N, C-alpha and C positions, 0 to 999 in steps of 0.2 A: 586525613584526606577522605572525602566523602565518596561513596560508591556511585557510579554513574547510573542515572535514571534513564531507562530505556523507554522509548515511545511505543514500541510494539513488542508483544510477547511472542517468542518462537513457538511454533506448533509443537505439541507433545509427540506427534508422530507425523511423518511426512516432511516435506520441504516447504518452507515459507513461514509466514507470520499469521497470528490469529488477531483477535480484537486488540485495539489500541489500549495502552495503559495510561496515557496522559491526554490532556486536552489538545496538545499539539498533534498527536496521532489521530485524534478524531477530526481535526481540521483537515489533515492530509486525506483521510478516508472520505470525508464529505466533499472535498474538492474533486477527488478522483471520480467518485460515483456521480456527483452532480454534473461534471463535464461529460462523462460517458453517457449519461442519460440524456443530457441536452443535445449533444451531437447525434446520438442515435435517433432521437425522435424528430429533430429539426433538420437533419441532413437531407439534402435534396436528391442526391444520387448515392449509389452504393459505395463509391469512393469516399465520400464525406462520412458516411456511416462507419466504414471500416477504420478510417483514420481517427474518427471521433471516439471509437471504442479503444483502439490500441494505443494512441498517443498518451492519453492520461494514465493508462496503466504503466506504460514504459517510463513515464516521468516519475511516477510514484515508486517504482521499484528501487532506484538508487537511494531514495529517501528512506525507505524501509530498511535497506541494507546498512546504511550509515547509522541510523538512529534506532534500529531494532536490536533486540537481544541476539547475540551471536547464535547462528543455527547449530553449531557444533556443541554449544553449551547444553542444550536439551538432550542431545544424543548421548552425552556422558552420564546422565542420570540413570 
C-alpha cells in the first residue's frame, strides 16, 4: 500500500498549511489568489470586495483540510 501524497505541507509552527507540494495544490492556490485579486480590484462596492476576498478563502479551506498534511502530525515532531 502506498503512502498518501498530500497536496499541502503543514506549517512547522502555528496553525495552517504552507506552500503546496503538488501541482494540484498550486492550482488551488492560484484559483484562490486569482479569484481574490479579481474580485478585490473589480468589485464595485465594499460588499463585493469583502465577499470576493472571503468566499475564495473559505472555499479553499476545506480543500486544504482534506488534501493537506494533518496539522497534528507536525506538532508531534
